[in-house]
C-alpha positions as CSV (number, residue, x, y, z in Angstrom):
1,M,45.5,92.4,125.4
2,N,46.7,91.8,121.9
3,T,48.3,95.3,121.9
4,G,50.2,94.5,125.1
5,R,51.4,91.2,123.7
6,K,52.7,92.9,120.5
7,L,54.5,95.5,122.6
8,T,56.1,92.7,124.7
9,L,57.2,90.9,121.7
10,A,58.5,94.1,120.1
11,L,60.5,94.9,123.2
12,A,61.8,91.3,123.3
13,G,62.9,91.6,119.7
14,I,64.7,94.9,120.4
15,A,66.4,93.3,123.3
16,A,67.4,90.4,121.2
17,I,68.8,92.7,118.5
18,G,70.8,94.5,121.1
19,L,72.1,91.3,122.5
20,V,73.3,90.2,119.0
21,A,74.8,93.6,118.3
22,G,76.6,93.4,121.7
23,T,77.8,89.9,121.0
24,A,79.1,91.0,117.5
25,A,80.9,94.0,119.1
26,A,82.4,91.7,121.7
27,E,83.7,89.4,119.1
28,K,86.0,92.1,117.7
29,K,89.5,91.5,119.0
30,Y,92.1,94.1,118.3
31,G,95.9,94.1,118.7
32,P,98.0,97.3,118.8
33,G,97.5,99.7,115.9
34,V,94.0,98.5,115.1
35,T,90.7,100.3,115.4
36,D,87.3,100.0,113.7
37,T,88.6,102.2,110.9
38,N,92.4,101.6,110.7
39,I,95.1,99.0,110.6
40,K,98.7,100.3,111.2
41,L,101.5,98.3,109.6
42,G,105.3,99.1,110.0
43,N,108.1,98.6,107.5
44,T,111.8,99.3,107.1
45,N,113.4,99.7,103.7
46,P,116.7,100.9,102.3
47,Y,115.7,104.1,100.6
48,S,119.3,105.1,100.9
49,G,122.7,103.4,101.2
50,P,124.3,100.5,99.3
51,A,121.0,98.7,98.7
52,A,118.9,101.7,97.8
53,A,117.7,100.0,94.6
54,Y,115.4,98.0,96.8
55,G,113.6,101.2,97.8
56,T,111.5,100.5,94.7
57,I,109.8,97.7,96.6
58,G,108.7,99.8,99.5
59,K,107.3,102.4,97.1
60,A,105.4,99.7,95.2
61,I,103.9,98.3,98.5
62,T,102.8,101.8,99.5
63,A,101.2,102.2,96.1
64,Y,99.3,98.9,96.4
65,F,97.9,99.8,99.8
66,K,96.7,103.2,98.3
67,K,94.7,101.1,95.8
68,V,93.2,99.0,98.6
69,N,92.3,102.0,100.6
70,K,90.7,103.8,97.7
71,E,88.5,100.7,97.1
72,G,87.3,100.6,100.7
73,G,90.2,99.1,102.7
74,V,90.3,95.7,104.2
75,N,86.9,94.7,105.8
76,G,86.2,98.5,106.0
77,R,89.5,99.4,107.6
78,M,92.1,101.6,106.0
79,I,95.8,100.5,105.9
80,E,98.2,103.0,107.5
81,F,101.6,101.9,106.2
82,I,104.5,103.5,107.9
83,S,107.7,102.8,106.0
84,L,111.0,104.1,107.4
85,D,114.5,104.3,105.8
86,D,117.1,102.1,107.5
87,G,119.8,102.6,104.8
88,Y,120.4,98.8,104.9
89,S,122.2,99.3,108.2
90,P,121.4,96.8,111.0
91,P,121.8,99.4,113.9
92,K,119.5,101.7,112.0
93,T,117.0,98.9,111.5
94,K,117.0,98.2,115.2
95,E,116.4,101.9,115.9
96,Q,113.6,102.3,113.3
97,T,111.9,99.0,114.3
98,R,111.8,100.0,118.0
99,K,110.2,103.3,117.0
100,L,107.6,101.5,114.9
101,V,106.8,98.9,117.6
102,E,107.1,101.0,120.8
103,Q,106.2,104.5,119.6
104,E,104.0,104.1,116.5
105,D,102.4,101.0,118.1
106,V,102.1,99.1,114.8
107,L,100.3,95.8,114.6
108,L,103.2,94.1,112.9
109,I,106.3,94.6,110.8
110,F,105.8,93.7,107.1
111,Q,108.4,93.1,104.4
112,G,111.4,94.5,106.2
113,L,114.1,94.2,103.6
114,G,117.5,92.5,104.0
115,T,119.1,89.6,105.7
116,P,121.6,91.4,108.0
117,T,118.9,94.0,108.9
118,N,116.2,91.5,109.7
119,S,118.7,89.4,111.6
120,A,119.4,92.4,113.8
121,I,115.7,92.4,115.0
122,H,114.9,88.7,114.8
123,N,115.2,88.0,118.5
124,Y,113.6,91.3,119.5
125,M,110.5,90.6,117.3
126,N,110.0,87.2,118.7
127,K,110.6,88.2,122.3
128,K,108.1,91.0,121.9
129,K,105.7,88.6,120.1
130,V,105.2,91.0,117.2
131,P,104.7,89.5,113.8
132,Q,107.7,89.9,111.5
133,L,105.8,89.0,108.4
134,F,106.9,88.1,104.8
135,V,110.4,89.2,105.4
136,A,111.9,90.5,102.1
137,T,114.9,88.1,102.1
138,G,115.2,84.4,101.4
139,A,117.4,83.4,104.4
140,T,116.5,79.9,105.5
141,K,116.1,80.9,109.1
142,W,112.9,82.8,108.4
143,G,111.1,79.5,108.2
144,D,111.6,78.2,111.7
145,P,108.2,78.2,113.4
146,E,109.4,76.0,116.3
147,N,112.0,78.4,117.5
148,Y,110.8,81.7,115.9
149,P,107.0,81.5,115.7
150,W,106.6,85.2,115.0
151,T,108.8,85.4,111.8
152,M,107.9,84.2,108.3
153,G,109.6,84.7,105.0
154,W,107.9,85.2,101.6
155,Q,110.1,84.5,98.6
156,P,111.9,81.2,97.9
157,S,114.6,80.5,100.4
158,Y,118.2,81.1,99.3
159,Q,119.1,77.5,100.1
160,T,116.3,76.3,97.8
161,E,117.6,78.6,95.0
162,G,121.1,77.4,95.6
163,K,120.0,73.8,95.2
164,L,118.2,74.7,91.9
165,F,121.4,76.3,90.6
166,G,123.3,73.2,91.6
167,A,120.9,71.0,89.7
168,Y,121.2,73.3,86.6
169,I,125.0,73.0,86.7
170,L,125.0,69.2,87.0
171,E,122.5,68.8,84.1
172,N,124.0,71.3,81.7
173,V,127.7,71.9,82.3
174,K,130.4,69.4,81.4
175,D,133.4,69.4,83.8
176,P,132.2,72.5,85.7
177,K,134.8,74.7,87.6
178,I,132.7,77.0,89.7
179,G,133.8,80.4,91.0
180,I,131.5,82.0,93.6
181,L,131.1,85.7,94.7
182,F,128.9,86.1,97.8
183,Q,127.9,88.7,100.3
184,N,129.6,87.8,103.6
185,D,126.5,87.3,105.7
186,D,123.6,84.8,106.2
187,Y,122.2,85.8,102.8
188,G,125.3,85.0,100.8
189,K,126.2,81.9,102.9
190,D,122.7,80.4,102.5
191,Y,123.1,80.4,98.7
192,V,126.5,78.7,98.9
193,T,125.2,76.1,101.4
194,G,122.3,75.2,99.1
195,L,124.6,74.9,96.1
196,K,127.0,72.7,97.9
197,A,124.2,70.5,99.3
198,K,123.0,69.8,95.7
199,L,126.5,69.1,94.4
200,G,127.1,66.8,97.3
201,D,130.5,65.0,97.3
202,K,131.4,66.7,94.0
203,A,131.3,70.2,95.5
204,A,134.9,70.0,96.8
205,T,136.3,69.4,93.3
206,M,133.8,71.5,91.3
207,I,134.1,74.7,93.3
208,V,137.5,76.1,92.5
209,A,137.2,79.5,94.2
210,E,135.0,81.5,96.6
211,E,135.3,85.2,97.2
212,S,133.2,87.2,99.6
213,Y,132.6,90.9,100.0
214,E,131.2,93.2,102.7
215,V,128.2,95.4,102.2
216,T,130.4,98.5,103.0
217,D,132.9,97.6,100.3
218,P,133.0,100.2,97.5
219,T,133.6,97.6,94.7
220,I,134.1,93.9,94.1
221,N,136.6,94.3,91.2
222,S,139.4,92.6,93.0
223,Q,137.2,89.6,93.8
224,I,136.2,89.2,90.2
225,I,139.8,89.3,89.1
226,K,140.7,86.5,91.5
227,L,137.7,84.4,90.4
228,K,138.8,84.7,86.7
229,S,142.3,83.7,87.7
230,S,141.0,80.5,89.3
231,G,140.2,79.1,85.9
232,A,136.4,78.9,86.7
233,N,134.1,78.3,83.7
234,V,131.0,78.9,85.8
235,F,130.5,82.1,87.8
236,F,127.8,82.1,90.5
237,N,127.0,85.6,91.5
238,V,125.4,86.0,94.9
239,S,125.2,89.8,95.4
240,T,122.7,92.6,95.7
241,P,121.9,94.9,92.7
242,K,124.7,97.5,93.1
243,F,127.4,94.8,93.3
244,A,125.7,92.6,90.7
245,A,125.9,95.4,88.1
246,Q,129.6,95.9,89.0
247,A,130.3,92.2,88.6
248,I,128.7,92.1,85.2
249,K,130.7,95.0,84.0
250,K,134.0,93.7,85.4
251,V,133.5,90.2,84.0
252,R,133.0,91.6,80.5
253,E,135.9,94.1,80.9
254,L,138.2,91.1,81.7
255,N,136.9,89.3,78.6
256,W,136.0,86.4,80.9
257,D,133.2,84.3,79.4
258,P,132.0,81.9,82.1
259,L,128.5,80.5,82.4
260,F,127.1,83.4,84.4
261,L,124.5,82.4,87.0
262,N,122.9,85.3,88.8
263,N,120.9,85.0,92.0
264,S,117.2,86.1,91.8
265,V,117.9,88.9,94.3
266,S,119.5,90.8,91.4
267,N,117.6,89.4,88.5
268,T,116.0,92.6,87.2
269,V,116.4,94.3,83.9
270,G,115.6,97.8,85.1
271,S,117.8,97.9,88.2
272,V,120.7,95.6,87.2
273,Y,121.0,94.6,83.6
274,K,120.3,98.0,82.2
275,P,122.8,99.9,84.5
276,A,125.4,97.1,83.7
277,G,124.7,97.4,80.0
278,L,122.2,95.2,78.2
279,E,124.8,93.8,75.8
280,N,127.1,93.0,78.8
281,S,124.2,91.2,80.5
282,K,123.3,89.0,77.6
283,G,123.3,85.3,78.3
284,I,123.0,85.6,82.1
285,I,120.9,82.8,83.6
286,S,118.8,83.2,86.7
287,L,115.7,81.8,88.4
288,Q,112.3,83.3,88.6
289,Y,108.9,82.7,90.3
290,Y,106.9,85.7,89.0
291,M,106.3,87.1,85.5
292,D,108.9,89.3,83.8
293,P,107.4,92.7,83.0
294,T,109.8,93.2,80.1
295,S,108.6,90.0,78.3
296,P,106.3,90.5,75.2
297,E,104.6,87.2,76.2
298,T,103.9,88.6,79.7
299,Q,102.7,91.8,78.3
300,E,99.9,90.0,76.4
301,T,98.5,88.5,79.5
302,E,95.5,89.8,81.5
303,A,97.7,89.6,84.6
304,Y,100.1,92.1,83.1
305,K,97.4,94.4,81.9
306,K,95.9,94.5,85.4
307,W,99.4,95.2,86.9
308,K,100.1,97.9,84.4
309,A,96.8,99.6,85.1
310,W,97.7,99.6,88.8
311,M,101.1,101.0,88.0
312,T,99.7,103.8,85.8
313,E,97.1,104.9,88.4
314,Y,98.9,104.3,91.7
315,N,102.6,104.1,90.9
316,P,103.1,106.4,87.9
317,D,106.7,107.2,88.6
318,G,107.6,103.5,88.9
319,D,109.6,101.8,86.2
320,L,107.6,99.3,84.1
321,L,110.8,97.4,83.4
322,S,111.6,96.8,87.1
323,S,110.7,93.4,88.5
324,F,110.9,95.0,91.9
325,N,107.5,96.6,91.2
326,V,106.1,93.2,90.5
327,F,107.6,91.8,93.8
328,G,106.1,94.6,95.9
329,Y,102.7,94.2,94.2
330,L,102.6,90.5,95.0
331,A,103.9,90.8,98.5
332,A,101.3,93.5,99.3
333,Q,98.5,91.2,98.0
334,T,99.7,88.5,100.3
335,M,99.5,90.8,103.3
336,V,96.0,91.9,102.4
337,Q,94.9,88.3,102.1
338,V,96.1,87.7,105.7
339,L,94.2,90.7,106.9
340,E,91.0,89.7,105.1
341,Q,91.2,86.2,106.5
342,A,91.6,87.6,110.0
343,G,88.3,89.5,109.8
344,D,87.6,91.3,113.0
345,N,90.1,89.2,115.0
346,L,93.1,91.5,114.4
347,T,95.3,90.4,117.2
348,R,98.9,89.6,116.7
349,E,98.3,86.0,117.6
350,N,95.5,85.6,115.0
351,I,97.6,87.4,112.3
352,M,100.3,84.7,112.6
353,K,97.6,82.0,112.6
354,E,96.2,83.3,109.3
355,A,99.6,83.8,107.8
356,A,100.2,80.1,108.4
357,N,97.0,79.2,106.6
358,L,97.5,80.4,103.1
359,N,96.7,78.7,99.7
360,M,96.8,81.4,97.0
361,E,97.3,81.9,93.3
362,M,98.0,85.5,92.2
363,D,98.2,87.6,89.1
364,M,101.9,87.9,88.0
365,L,103.1,84.7,89.7
366,L,104.3,82.2,87.1
367,P,101.8,79.5,86.2
368,G,102.4,76.6,88.6
369,V,103.8,78.8,91.4
370,T,101.5,79.2,94.4
371,I,101.7,80.6,97.9
372,E,101.1,77.9,100.5
373,T,101.8,77.9,104.2
374,S,100.9,75.8,107.3
375,P,101.7,75.9,111.0
376,T,104.8,73.8,110.2
377,D,105.7,75.3,106.8
378,F,106.7,79.0,106.9
379,Y,108.1,79.0,103.3
380,P,105.3,80.5,101.2
381,I,107.0,80.0,97.8
382,E,109.1,77.0,96.9
383,K,109.1,76.7,93.1
384,M,111.1,78.6,90.4
385,M,111.8,78.5,86.7
386,P,115.2,79.0,85.0
387,V,115.4,82.0,82.7
388,Q,118.0,83.6,80.5
389,F,118.5,87.3,79.6
390,D,118.7,87.6,75.8
391,G,119.8,91.3,75.7
392,E,116.3,92.6,75.9
393,R,114.2,90.4,78.1
394,L,114.2,87.2,80.2
395,V,113.4,84.1,78.3
396,S,112.3,80.8,79.8
397,I,114.8,77.9,79.4
398,G,113.0,75.3,81.5
399,E,110.0,74.4,83.5
400,V,108.8,75.5,86.9
401,V,110.5,73.1,89.4
402,S,111.0,72.7,93.2
403,A,114.3,71.9,94.9
404,D,112.9,68.4,95.6
């Protein structure tokens, strides 16, 4: 009798365990590109073409995911990162993105680089309801959850940065006459919009010249000559690394000595100031939200030591002077956090839900800079600090501030 009762209880227990296991299995929800062992992510990056310097970021992200996989993956799943070259060409970006979404069947597109290139797929991604996450460009339109709920930026918006540059000019320059060089697309125009918004009614008299360039232009020398001729004593450079290096060289060649403000897109010692000439780059002011890997102060921190150890093991060919390797490191960590929060609910819908629910501090972000999002705030980073290049490294010349 007792034996029978024990057997009945044992069978009931086994059934209960099976029910729990079945329930747990049923709770797993997967979108395209996800299995019990893998998560497939897609990316486009300019490994060739006029913005090839940014290829460093794609390589850094790949290296960080290698680290994650070696340590067991995300909730036991390996990240399969498929990064394709688009040459910074919008038509090529369309082609490569369609391949990733429709042939490779990726869960999402992560850190696609460039404003014109991401603009080319913006509607497509939202129509297909595929996450276009942590876009590697600060265009303001990446933070529009009401109209584009499947797209989110990562870095500070260009308009925010433009406002911060405007505040710097108003506080530090007497009788400013501003000359602007900008890329003729949403990226360049966003910076100019932010600057003008901060200057307000004074913008019309303070800005004495505006010169644009196309991504396909071989040089921007003629634009720099015109800007100098305008009598500007402030030069606001809104260009990608290749053109930023050209601008620095040409400004010095012309013996023009304006207050040189350089957008954060090209604020890197290894990829811009070194090619342009360290002495030529001395005195340039920019804005920053993560630690400068060339700074002795940064190099004494535990955050840097941890980053350098990662570089040494997983990205040994990477340049320790390039801030793009810091950028990729931080962006990849953000993506991993979203995947970790998603747990076993790895649907595209839940990925966006978790991306809009972040509150993070990370190694190599400047103290006071955090990553915060909400269902109505798709701008993860909104604070920056003014820095100046002293010929060797970037030196802080102010506090971390927000555009507000």
